[in-house]
C-alpha positions as CSV (number, residue, x, y, z in Angstrom):
1,X,-26.9,-9.9,-21.3
2,X,-26.9,-12.0,-17.9
3,X,-26.4,-9.9,-14.9
4,X,-24.3,-12.7,-13.5
5,X,-21.6,-11.2,-15.9
6,X,-21.8,-7.9,-14.1
7,X,-21.6,-9.6,-10.7
8,X,-18.6,-11.9,-11.8
9,X,-16.7,-8.8,-13.2
10,X,-17.3,-6.8,-10.0
11,X,-16.2,-9.6,-7.7
12,X,-13.1,-10.2,-9.7
13,X,-12.2,-6.5,-9.6
14,X,-13.0,-6.6,-5.7
15,X,-10.6,-9.6,-5.2
16,X,-8.0,-7.8,-7.3
17,X,-8.1,-4.3,-5.3
18,X,-9.0,-5.7,-1.8
19,X,-7.3,-8.8,-1.5
20,X,-4.3,-9.2,-3.8
21,X,-3.3,-5.4,-3.8
22,X,-3.1,-5.2,0.0
23,X,-1.1,-8.4,0.1
24,X,1.3,-6.8,-2.3
25,X,1.4,-3.6,-0.4
26,X,2.3,-5.4,2.7
27,X,5.5,-6.4,1.0
28,X,6.7,-2.8,0.8
29,X,7.3,-2.6,4.6
30,X,10.9,-3.8,4.8
31,X,11.9,-2.2,1.5
32,X,10.3,1.1,2.4
33,X,12.2,1.2,5.8
34,X,15.6,0.2,4.4
35,X,15.1,2.8,1.6
36,X,15.1,5.6,4.2
37,X,17.7,4.1,6.5
38,X,19.4,0.8,6.1
39,X,20.5,0.6,9.5
40,X,17.2,1.3,11.0
41,X,15.9,-2.4,11.3
42,X,18.8,-3.7,13.2
43,X,18.5,-0.8,15.6
44,X,14.7,-1.5,16.2
45,X,14.2,-5.2,15.9
46,X,11.2,-5.2,18.2
47,X,9.4,-2.8,16.1
48,X,10.3,-4.4,12.9
49,X,9.0,-7.8,14.4
50,X,5.7,-6.2,15.5
51,X,5.3,-4.6,12.1
52,X,5.9,-7.8,10.2
53,X,3.6,-9.7,12.5
54,X,0.8,-7.3,12.3
55,X,-2.1,-8.2,10.0
56,X,-4.6,-5.4,10.8
57,X,-4.1,-3.7,7.6
58,X,-4.7,-7.1,5.5
59,X,-7.6,-8.2,7.8
60,X,-9.3,-5.1,7.3
61,X,-9.3,-5.4,3.5
62,X,-10.0,-9.0,3.6
63,X,-13.3,-8.1,5.4
64,X,-14.2,-5.4,3.4
65,X,-13.8,-7.5,0.1
66,X,-16.0,-10.2,1.8
67,X,-18.9,-7.9,2.8
68,X,-18.7,-6.2,-0.6
69,X,-19.1,-9.5,-2.5
70,X,-21.8,-10.7,0.1
71,X,-23.7,-7.6,-0.5
72,X,-23.5,-7.8,-4.3
73,X,-24.5,-11.3,-4.3
74,X,-27.3,-10.6,-2.0
75,X,-28.5,-7.7,-4.5
76,X,-28.1,-10.0,-7.6
77,X,-30.4,-12.8,-5.9
78,X,-33.1,-10.3,-5.4
79,X,-32.6,-9.1,-1.8
80,X,-33.7,-5.6,-1.0
81,X,-31.4,-3.7,1.2
82,X,-32.7,-0.3,2.5
83,X,-29.3,1.3,2.5
84,X,-28.9,0.7,-1.2
85,X,-32.7,1.2,-2.1
86,X,-33.4,3.0,-5.6
87,X,-36.8,3.8,-7.2
88,X,-38.8,0.7,-8.0
89,X,-38.6,1.2,-11.7
90,X,-34.7,1.1,-11.5
91,X,-33.3,-1.8,-13.6
92,X,-31.6,-4.4,-11.3
93,X,-28.4,-4.1,-13.3
94,X,-28.3,-0.5,-12.3
95,X,-28.7,-1.2,-8.6
96,X,-25.8,-3.7,-8.8
97,X,-23.7,-1.2,-10.5
98,X,-24.4,1.5,-8.0
99,X,-23.7,-0.8,-5.0
100,X,-20.4,-1.8,-6.6
101,X,-19.5,2.0,-7.3
102,X,-20.2,2.8,-3.6
103,X,-18.0,-0.1,-2.4
104,X,-15.2,0.9,-4.6
105,X,-15.0,4.6,-3.7
106,X,-15.1,3.7,0.1
107,X,-12.4,1.0,-0.7
108,X,-10.2,3.5,-2.4
109,X,-10.7,6.1,0.4
110,X,-9.6,3.4,3.0
111,X,-6.7,2.2,0.8
112,X,-5.1,5.8,0.2
113,X,-6.0,6.8,3.8
114,X,-3.7,3.5,5.1
115,X,-1.2,4.7,2.7
116,X,-0.9,8.3,3.9
117,X,-1.0,6.8,7.6
118,X,2.0,4.5,6.8
119,X,3.8,7.4,5.0
120,X,3.3,9.6,7.9
121,X,4.4,6.8,10.4
122,X,7.6,6.3,8.2
123,X,8.6,10.0,8.0
124,X,8.0,10.3,11.9
125,X,9.9,7.2,13.0
126,X,12.5,6.3,10.3
127,X,14.9,9.3,9.7
128,X,16.6,9.7,6.2
129,X,19.9,8.4,5.7
130,X,22.4,9.6,3.1
131,X,21.0,9.2,-0.3
132,X,22.7,7.7,-3.5
133,X,22.8,10.0,-6.4
134,X,20.5,9.0,-9.3
135,X,21.7,8.1,-12.8
136,X,21.2,10.9,-15.2
137,X,20.9,8.8,-18.2
138,X,18.3,9.9,-20.6
139,X,15.2,7.5,-21.2
140,X,12.8,7.5,-24.1
141,X,9.7,5.3,-24.6
142,X,11.8,3.3,-27.3
143,X,14.0,2.1,-24.7
144,X,10.9,0.2,-23.3
145,X,8.4,-0.4,-26.0
146,X,8.7,-1.8,-29.3
147,X,8.5,0.8,-32.4
148,X,5.5,-1.2,-33.9
149,X,3.3,-0.9,-30.6
150,X,4.2,2.9,-30.5
151,X,3.4,3.3,-34.0
152,X,-0.1,1.4,-33.9
153,X,-0.9,3.4,-30.8
154,X,-0.4,6.8,-33.0
155,X,-2.5,5.4,-36.0
156,X,-5.3,4.3,-33.8
157,X,-5.4,7.6,-32.2
158,X,-5.3,9.7,-35.4
159,X,-8.0,7.3,-36.9
160,X,-10.0,7.9,-34.0
161,X,-10.2,11.5,-34.0
162,X,-10.4,11.4,-37.7
163,X,-13.7,9.1,-37.6
164,X,-15.1,12.0,-35.2
165,X,-14.4,14.8,-37.7
166,X,-15.7,12.7,-40.7
167,X,-19.1,11.9,-38.8
168,X,-19.5,15.7,-37.8
169,X,-18.7,17.0,-41.4
170,X,-21.0,14.5,-43.1
171,X,-23.8,15.4,-40.6
172,X,-24.4,12.0,-39.2
173,X,-24.4,13.8,-35.7
174,X,-24.1,17.2,-35.0
175,X,-25.2,19.9,-32.5
176,X,-23.5,21.1,-29.3
177,X,-23.7,17.8,-27.5
178,X,-21.7,16.4,-30.3
179,X,-18.9,18.9,-30.6
180,X,-18.6,19.1,-26.8
181,X,-18.2,15.2,-26.8
182,X,-15.7,15.6,-29.4
183,X,-13.9,18.3,-27.2
184,X,-14.0,15.9,-24.2
185,X,-12.5,12.9,-26.3
186,X,-9.6,15.2,-27.8
187,X,-9.0,16.4,-24.0
188,X,-8.6,13.0,-22.9
189,X,-6.4,12.0,-25.9
190,X,-4.1,14.9,-25.5
191,X,-4.0,14.4,-21.5
192,X,-3.0,10.7,-21.8
193,X,-0.5,11.5,-24.7
194,X,1.3,13.9,-22.6
195,X,1.7,11.5,-19.8
196,X,2.8,8.8,-21.9
197,X,5.4,11.1,-23.5
198,X,6.4,12.4,-19.9
199,X,6.6,9.1,-18.1
200,X,10.0,8.0,-19.8
201,X,11.7,11.3,-19.0
202,X,10.7,11.5,-15.3
203,X,13.3,11.5,-12.8
204,X,13.9,8.2,-10.6
205,X,12.3,8.6,-7.3
206,X,11.0,6.3,-4.4
207,X,9.2,3.7,-6.4
208,X,12.0,3.2,-8.8
209,X,14.3,2.5,-5.6
210,X,11.5,0.4,-4.3
211,X,10.8,-1.8,-7.4
212,X,14.0,-1.3,-9.5
213,X,14.0,-1.1,-13.3
214,X,10.9,-3.1,-13.6
215,X,8.9,-0.1,-12.2
216,X,9.7,2.0,-15.3
217,X,8.7,-0.7,-17.6
218,X,5.4,-1.2,-15.9
219,X,4.9,2.5,-15.6
220,X,5.3,3.0,-19.3
221,X,3.1,0.0,-20.3
222,X,0.3,1.4,-18.2
223,X,0.8,4.9,-19.7
224,X,0.5,3.7,-23.1
225,X,-2.5,1.4,-22.2
226,X,-4.4,4.2,-20.8
227,X,-4.0,5.9,-24.3
228,X,-6.5,3.3,-25.4
229,X,-9.0,4.6,-23.0
230,X,-10.3,7.4,-25.0
231,X,-11.0,5.1,-27.9
232,X,-13.6,3.3,-25.8
233,X,-15.8,6.1,-24.6
234,X,-15.4,7.7,-27.9
235,X,-16.6,4.6,-29.9
236,X,-19.6,4.3,-27.7
237,X,-20.3,8.0,-27.7
238,X,-20.2,7.8,-31.5
239,X,-22.9,5.0,-31.4
240,X,-25.0,6.8,-28.9
241,X,-25.0,10.2,-30.7
242,X,-25.7,8.6,-34.3
243,X,-28.1,5.8,-33.3
244,X,-29.6,6.6,-30.1
245,X,-28.6,3.4,-28.5
246,X,-28.1,3.4,-24.8
247,X,-24.7,1.9,-23.9
248,X,-24.5,3.0,-20.2
249,X,-24.2,-0.6,-18.8
250,X,-21.4,-1.7,-21.4
251,X,-19.8,1.5,-20.6
252,X,-19.5,0.9,-16.9
253,X,-18.4,-2.6,-17.4
254,X,-15.6,-1.6,-19.6
255,X,-14.4,1.0,-17.2
256,X,-14.2,-1.9,-14.6
257,X,-12.5,-4.1,-17.1
258,X,-9.8,-1.3,-17.6
259,X,-9.4,-1.0,-13.8
260,X,-8.9,-4.9,-13.5
261,X,-6.3,-4.7,-16.2
262,X,-4.5,-1.9,-14.7
263,X,-4.6,-3.6,-11.4
264,X,-3.1,-6.8,-12.9
265,X,-0.3,-4.7,-14.4
266,X,0.4,-3.3,-10.8
267,X,0.3,-6.5,-9.0
268,X,3.1,-7.8,-11.3
269,X,5.4,-5.5,-9.5
270,X,7.5,-6.9,-6.6
271,X,9.8,-4.9,-4.4
272,X,13.6,-5.1,-5.1
273,X,15.0,-7.8,-2.8
274,X,17.0,-6.6,0.0
275,X,20.6,-7.4,-0.6
276,X,20.2,-7.6,-4.4
277,X,22.3,-4.7,-4.8
278,X,19.6,-2.0,-5.2
279,X,18.8,-1.8,-1.5
280,X,21.2,-2.9,1.4
281,X,20.7,-6.1,3.2
282,X,18.4,-6.1,6.2
283,X,18.8,-9.8,7.2
284,X,16.2,-11.3,9.3
285,X,13.7,-8.7,8.5
286,X,13.0,-10.0,5.0
287,X,9.4,-11.4,4.9
288,X,9.4,-14.9,4.0
């Protein structure tokens, strides 16, 4: 498999996470402030204009995305970078993978640090106004996902666990490593199953006010999509344990692909337009 495929997937993820996601996040400024106090923007027009004009947050991530892609491209073309050096016998795809993983971790730290800084600024400068009472209407997964999709998910989950048990019972693979791997897969399956079960019953909060009813739809779709995740490492684990074939590279690319799909789901969200009824109008401070 060409390593250009690895590079293309890494570059695509970088664009999703460090170009499109920050652009989407910048749209939260006005709705987040209005959610805390609808009258605050009109009382502080200079501050609001300064916030909306500022591009520091976006520019930092645009530069970071450009540097990340440039470094990965240089590595793919065979350039040696001392800061990312590995033993000479290391395959080039692994060098590319490690560089991407390093950029991903640093980028996530930057993004969440920016988010925490913004939440701190919001809590410090924008006091809470009176809150509306939330609806107590019960919610179920059936309100958001068709029965066929939910049934298919349960069938896949049970079949996956069943295959592991059959392989172990028939002796195609065994030993401590096999059963520890099986326990790990079962743990992931239970964890994501519990999350998918609890998401529809979660009480509405800040993100529901920010994105409206669309947030619950996307959240449940993400939760059920994550239930597919144990099937991927589970299938690859069975192949490795029964045949000895090394699938580390494919596994990492699969993780990157999952993150891209999750990011694409999140990027579909848009803040509820001020004045739509879910949040009060903030007039001239709505970004165009």
